[in-house]
C-alpha positions as a Markdown table, in Angstrom:
| # | Residue | x | y | z |
|---|---|---|---|---|
| 1 | Met | 43.5 | -7.7 | 6.9 |
| 2 | Ala | 40.4 | -5.2 | 6.7 |
| 3 | Ser | 36.9 | -6.8 | 8.1 |
| 4 | Arg | 34.5 | -8.3 | 5.9 |
| 5 | Ile | 31.0 | -7.3 | 6.9 |
| 6 | Leu | 27.6 | -8.9 | 5.1 |
| 7 | Phe | 24.6 | -6.5 | 4.9 |
| 8 | Leu | 21.6 | -7.7 | 4.3 |
| 9 | Met | 18.7 | -5.7 | 2.8 |
| 10 | Asn | 15.4 | -6.8 | 3.1 |
| 11 | His | 13.6 | -4.2 | 1.0 |
| 12 | Ala | 15.1 | -2.5 | -1.9 |
| 13 | Gly | 14.1 | 1.1 | -0.6 |
| 14 | Ala | 15.9 | 0.3 | 2.7 |
| 15 | Pro | 19.5 | 0.5 | 2.1 |
| 16 | Pro | 22.5 | 0.6 | 4.6 |
| 17 | Gly | 22.5 | 4.6 | 4.5 |
| 18 | Thr | 25.0 | 6.3 | 6.4 |
| 19 | Leu | 26.3 | 2.7 | 7.8 |
| 20 | Met | 27.7 | 1.8 | 4.8 |
| 21 | Arg | 29.4 | 5.0 | 4.4 |
| 22 | Ile | 30.8 | 4.8 | 7.9 |
| 23 | Thr | 31.9 | 1.1 | 7.3 |
| 24 | Arg | 33.8 | 2.2 | 4.3 |
| 25 | Asp | 35.6 | 5.2 | 6.2 |
| 26 | Tyr | 36.3 | 2.8 | 8.8 |
| 27 | Gly | 38.5 | 0.6 | 6.1 |
| 28 | Ala | 36.1 | -2.5 | 6.4 |
| 29 | Arg | 35.0 | -4.2 | 3.2 |
| 30 | Ala | 31.5 | -4.4 | 2.6 |
| 31 | Ser | 28.9 | -7.2 | 0.8 |
| 32 | Val | 25.6 | -6.5 | 0.6 |
| 33 | Leu | 22.5 | -9.3 | -0.6 |
| 34 | Leu | 19.1 | -8.7 | -1.1 |
| 35 | Pro | 17.6 | -11.9 | -0.5 |
| 36 | Leu | 13.9 | -10.6 | -1.1 |
| 37 | His | 14.5 | -10.4 | -4.8 |
| 38 | Glu | 17.7 | -12.7 | -4.6 |
| 39 | Ile | 20.3 | -9.9 | -5.8 |
| 40 | Ser | 23.8 | -10.0 | -4.9 |
| 41 | Phe | 25.9 | -6.9 | -5.2 |
| 42 | Asp | 28.9 | -8.6 | -4.7 |
| 43 | Pro | 30.2 | -10.6 | -7.9 |
| 44 | Ala | 31.5 | -13.0 | -5.5 |
| 45 | Leu | 28.5 | -14.0 | -3.9 |
| 46 | Pro | 25.6 | -16.1 | -4.8 |
| 47 | Ala | 22.4 | -14.3 | -4.8 |
| 48 | Arg | 20.6 | -16.7 | -2.8 |
| 49 | Leu | 21.7 | -17.5 | 0.9 |
| 50 | Pro | 23.1 | -21.0 | 1.0 |
| 51 | Glu | 21.3 | -23.9 | 2.9 |
| 52 | Asn | 24.3 | -24.5 | 5.2 |
| 53 | Pro | 24.6 | -20.7 | 6.9 |
| 54 | Ala | 28.0 | -21.6 | 8.2 |
| 55 | Glu | 29.4 | -21.2 | 4.5 |
| 56 | Leu | 28.5 | -17.4 | 4.7 |
| 57 | Ala | 29.5 | -16.9 | 8.7 |
| 58 | Gly | 32.9 | -18.3 | 7.9 |
| 59 | Asn | 33.6 | -15.9 | 5.7 |
| 60 | Phe | 32.4 | -12.5 | 7.3 |
| 61 | Asp | 33.7 | -10.6 | 10.4 |
| 62 | Gly | 30.3 | -9.1 | 11.0 |
| 63 | Leu | 26.7 | -9.2 | 9.9 |
| 64 | Val | 24.2 | -6.1 | 9.6 |
| 65 | Ile | 20.6 | -7.3 | 8.9 |
| 66 | Leu | 18.3 | -3.9 | 7.7 |
| 67 | Gly | 14.7 | -3.3 | 7.8 |
| 68 | Gly | 12.0 | -4.2 | 5.2 |
| 69 | Ala | 8.1 | -4.3 | 4.8 |
| 70 | Val | 7.9 | -7.9 | 5.3 |
| 71 | Ser | 6.9 | -9.3 | 8.3 |
| 72 | Val | 8.7 | -12.1 | 10.8 |
| 73 | Arg | 5.1 | -13.4 | 11.0 |
| 74 | Asn | 4.7 | -13.9 | 7.5 |
| 75 | Glu | 7.7 | -16.5 | 7.0 |
| 76 | Glu | 5.6 | -18.9 | 5.6 |
| 77 | Ser | 5.3 | -17.0 | 2.3 |
| 78 | His | 9.2 | -15.6 | 2.6 |
| 79 | Pro | 11.1 | -18.5 | 3.3 |
| 80 | Phe | 14.2 | -16.6 | 3.4 |
| 81 | Leu | 13.3 | -15.0 | 6.5 |
| 82 | Gly | 14.1 | -18.6 | 8.1 |
| 83 | Glu | 17.2 | -19.0 | 6.3 |
| 84 | Ile | 18.4 | -15.2 | 7.6 |
| 85 | Arg | 17.3 | -16.8 | 11.1 |
| 86 | Arg | 19.7 | -19.5 | 11.0 |
| 87 | Leu | 22.3 | -17.3 | 9.7 |
| 88 | Ile | 22.1 | -15.0 | 12.7 |
| 89 | Arg | 22.5 | -18.0 | 14.9 |
| 90 | Ala | 25.5 | -19.2 | 12.8 |
| 91 | Phe | 27.5 | -16.0 | 13.3 |
| 92 | Gly | 26.4 | -16.2 | 17.3 |
| 93 | Glu | 27.7 | -19.7 | 17.1 |
| 94 | Asn | 31.2 | -18.3 | 15.6 |
| 95 | Ser | 31.2 | -15.6 | 17.9 |
| 96 | Arg | 30.8 | -13.2 | 15.1 |
| 97 | Pro | 29.2 | -9.9 | 15.8 |
| 98 | Val | 25.7 | -9.2 | 14.6 |
| 99 | Met | 23.6 | -5.9 | 14.2 |
| 100 | Gly | 19.6 | -6.0 | 13.2 |
| 101 | Ile | 17.8 | -3.0 | 12.6 |
| 102 | Cys | 14.0 | -2.9 | 12.8 |
| 103 | Leu | 13.1 | -6.1 | 10.9 |
| 104 | Gly | 16.8 | -7.2 | 11.6 |
| 105 | Ala | 16.3 | -6.7 | 15.6 |
| 106 | Gln | 12.8 | -8.8 | 15.2 |
| 107 | Leu | 14.7 | -11.6 | 13.3 |
| 108 | Ile | 17.3 | -11.4 | 15.8 |
| 109 | Ala | 14.9 | -11.9 | 18.8 |
| 110 | Ser | 13.0 | -14.6 | 16.8 |
| 111 | Ala | 16.1 | -16.4 | 16.2 |
| 112 | Tyr | 16.7 | -16.8 | 19.9 |
| 113 | Gly | 13.1 | -17.9 | 20.6 |
| 114 | Ala | 11.3 | -14.8 | 21.2 |
| 115 | Lys | 7.6 | -14.0 | 19.8 |
| 116 | Val | 7.3 | -11.2 | 17.4 |
| 117 | Phe | 3.6 | -9.9 | 16.9 |
| 118 | Arg | 1.4 | -6.8 | 15.7 |
| 119 | Ser | 2.5 | -3.5 | 17.5 |
| 120 | Pro | -0.3 | -2.0 | 19.8 |
| 121 | Ala | 1.4 | 1.4 | 18.6 |
| 122 | Phe | 2.1 | 2.1 | 14.7 |
| 123 | Glu | 5.3 | 4.4 | 14.8 |
| 124 | Phe | 6.2 | 6.6 | 12.1 |
| 125 | Gly | 8.8 | 9.6 | 12.4 |
| 126 | Phe | 11.3 | 10.8 | 15.3 |
| 127 | His | 10.4 | 9.2 | 18.6 |
| 128 | Arg | 12.0 | 9.3 | 22.2 |
| 129 | Glu | 14.5 | 6.7 | 23.2 |
| 130 | Asp | 15.8 | 6.3 | 26.9 |
| 131 | Phe | 18.9 | 4.6 | 27.6 |
| 132 | Leu | 18.3 | 2.3 | 30.5 |
| 133 | Pro | 20.9 | 1.9 | 33.3 |
| 134 | Glu | 22.4 | -1.2 | 31.3 |
| 135 | Ser | 23.7 | 0.4 | 29.0 |
| 136 | Arg | 26.0 | 2.7 | 30.9 |
| 137 | Glu | 28.7 | -0.2 | 30.8 |
| 138 | Asp | 27.9 | -1.7 | 27.3 |
| 139 | Pro | 30.6 | -1.5 | 24.7 |
| 140 | Leu | 28.4 | 0.0 | 22.1 |
| 141 | Leu | 26.2 | 2.5 | 24.2 |
| 142 | Arg | 28.5 | 3.7 | 27.2 |
| 143 | Gly | 28.6 | 7.6 | 27.4 |
| 144 | Phe | 24.9 | 8.4 | 26.1 |
| 145 | Gly | 22.9 | 10.0 | 28.6 |
| 146 | Glu | 20.4 | 12.3 | 27.4 |
| 147 | Pro | 17.4 | 10.6 | 25.4 |
| 148 | Leu | 18.0 | 9.8 | 21.7 |
| 149 | Trp | 15.0 | 10.9 | 19.2 |
| 150 | Ala | 15.5 | 8.3 | 16.8 |
| 151 | Met | 13.8 | 7.6 | 13.1 |
| 152 | Gln | 10.6 | 4.6 | 13.7 |
| 153 | Trp | 8.8 | 3.1 | 11.1 |
| 154 | His | 7.2 | -0.2 | 12.1 |
| 155 | Glu | 4.2 | -1.9 | 12.7 |
| 156 | Asp | 5.6 | -5.0 | 14.4 |
| 157 | Ser | 7.2 | -5.3 | 17.7 |
| 158 | Phe | 8.5 | -8.5 | 19.5 |
| 159 | Asp | 9.1 | -9.9 | 23.2 |
| 160 | Leu | 13.2 | -10.2 | 24.7 |
| 161 | Pro | 14.6 | -13.7 | 24.1 |
| 162 | Glu | 15.4 | -15.1 | 27.7 |
| 163 | Ser | 19.2 | -14.3 | 27.2 |
| 164 | Ala | 18.8 | -10.7 | 26.1 |
| 165 | Val | 19.9 | -7.3 | 27.9 |
| 166 | Leu | 17.2 | -4.3 | 27.4 |
| 167 | Leu | 19.6 | -1.6 | 26.8 |
| 168 | Met | 16.9 | 1.2 | 25.4 |
| 169 | Ser | 13.4 | 1.9 | 25.7 |
| 170 | Gly | 10.6 | 4.0 | 24.7 |
| 171 | Gly | 6.9 | 4.9 | 24.7 |
| 172 | Glu | 4.5 | 2.2 | 23.9 |
| 173 | Val | 7.2 | -0.4 | 22.4 |
| 174 | Pro | 9.5 | -0.8 | 25.1 |
| 175 | Ala | 11.8 | -3.3 | 23.4 |
| 176 | Gln | 14.4 | -0.7 | 21.6 |
| 177 | Ala | 17.9 | -1.8 | 21.7 |
| 178 | Phe | 19.2 | -5.0 | 23.3 |
| 179 | Arg | 22.1 | -7.2 | 23.4 |
| 180 | Ile | 22.6 | -11.0 | 23.3 |
| 181 | Gly | 25.7 | -12.3 | 24.6 |
| 182 | Ala | 28.7 | -10.3 | 23.8 |
| 183 | Asn | 28.2 | -8.9 | 20.5 |
| 184 | Thr | 24.6 | -9.5 | 19.1 |
| 185 | Tyr | 22.7 | -6.2 | 19.0 |
| 186 | Gly | 19.2 | -5.2 | 17.7 |
| 187 | Phe | 17.9 | -1.9 | 17.4 |
| 188 | Gln | 14.0 | -1.5 | 16.7 |
| 189 | Phe | 14.7 | 2.4 | 15.5 |
| 190 | His | 16.3 | 3.3 | 12.0 |
| 191 | Phe | 19.7 | 5.0 | 13.0 |
| 192 | Glu | 21.2 | 4.0 | 9.5 |
| 193 | Val | 19.0 | 6.5 | 7.6 |
| 194 | Asp | 20.2 | 9.6 | 6.0 |
| 195 | Leu | 18.2 | 12.8 | 4.5 |
| 196 | Pro | 17.4 | 11.2 | 1.1 |
| 197 | Ile | 16.2 | 8.1 | 2.5 |
| 198 | Leu | 14.1 | 10.2 | 5.0 |
| 199 | Arg | 12.8 | 12.1 | 2.0 |
| 200 | Arg | 11.8 | 9.2 | 0.1 |
| 201 | Trp | 10.2 | 7.4 | 3.3 |
| 202 | Thr | 8.4 | 10.1 | 4.2 |
| 203 | Arg | 6.8 | 10.4 | 0.8 |
| 204 | Leu | 6.1 | 6.8 | 0.6 |
| 205 | Arg | 4.2 | 7.3 | 4.2 |
| 206 | Ala | 2.3 | 10.1 | 2.6 |
| 207 | Gly | 1.1 | 8.0 | -0.1 |
| 208 | Glu | 0.2 | 5.3 | 2.2 |
| 209 | Ile | -2.3 | 7.6 | 4.4 |
| 210 | Asp | -3.5 | 9.7 | 1.0 |
| 211 | Ala | -1.6 | 13.3 | 2.5 |
| 212 | Asp | -0.3 | 15.8 | 0.5 |
| 213 | Ala | 3.0 | 14.8 | -0.1 |
| 214 | Asp | 4.7 | 18.3 | -0.1 |
| 215 | Glu | 3.1 | 19.3 | 3.1 |
| 216 | Phe | 3.5 | 16.0 | 4.8 |
| 217 | Leu | 7.3 | 16.1 | 3.8 |
| 218 | Ala | 7.7 | 19.9 | 5.2 |
| 219 | Glu | 6.2 | 19.0 | 8.4 |
| 220 | His | 8.6 | 16.3 | 9.0 |
| 221 | Glu | 11.6 | 17.9 | 7.6 |
| 222 | Arg | 11.2 | 20.5 | 10.4 |
| 223 | Ile | 11.5 | 17.7 | 12.9 |
| 224 | Trp | 14.4 | 16.1 | 11.3 |
| 225 | Arg | 16.4 | 19.4 | 11.3 |
| 226 | Arg | 16.3 | 19.1 | 15.0 |
| 227 | His | 17.0 | 15.4 | 15.4 |
| 228 | Gln | 18.8 | 13.9 | 12.6 |
| 229 | Pro | 22.5 | 15.5 | 13.6 |
| 230 | Arg | 22.2 | 13.6 | 17.0 |
| 231 | Gln | 20.8 | 10.5 | 15.3 |
| 232 | Glu | 24.0 | 10.5 | 12.7 |
| 233 | Glu | 26.7 | 11.1 | 15.4 |
| 234 | Phe | 24.9 | 8.3 | 17.3 |
| 235 | Ala | 25.5 | 6.1 | 14.1 |
| 236 | Arg | 28.8 | 7.1 | 13.6 |
| 237 | Ile | 29.8 | 6.4 | 17.4 |
| 238 | Val | 27.8 | 3.0 | 17.6 |
| 239 | Met | 28.7 | 1.5 | 14.3 |
| 240 | Thr | 32.2 | 2.2 | 14.6 |
| 241 | Arg | 32.5 | 0.6 | 17.8 |
| 242 | Trp | 30.6 | -2.1 | 16.7 |
| 243 | Leu | 33.2 | -2.5 | 13.9 |
| 244 | Asp | 35.8 | -2.4 | 16.7 |
| 245 | Ile | 34.7 | -5.7 | 17.7 |
| 246 | Thr | 34.5 | -7.4 | 14.4 |
């Protein structure tokens, strides 16, 4: 029977991107929920997360939590973030694999007791990420040697939970990839993005900083051309290996 994967979007503009394509090519079944706006893209699933997270954890083989503009630090005004944290723990307690990207990684860290805080460095664009020695035998990251230039867009960072193993680090935001237990992974960077998402995000960022959108896009697109192919290969390998353990 095909694996069932639950994707949680935390912003309408932050879809699963290339990870959805890889999941479907793998032959797994994917369901998508957008808890922020209580939208379900699966007719068989309710729009709201259940009060008992074990209800969902028992029906899926893996959980992917994507990025978003909200912050774990604002859970009081966004209570669904607490529901996601409980869902992360429920999947972990059922030995179901979990993957978090950006906000998703911060939610995993928070779910396991670590602090999420305003990062000392705002990051946007492709940044260098280094594979640490602990990654060499990791089921998802083994075999990667050369540094990866990966897409970032975040203003928060986090401490590592006591039980976490740091796998990748980069620049002023050292926690870039980590593992808890055998199959819960957090990635600070956005390796799920494809070119359409990159173009949309770059235009949005240009508006935030009042830059000329066309010039800003052209500047960043030159960088994408160098780094996006390897990031997509990283996504294909890592997501396929993660699906193998579901």
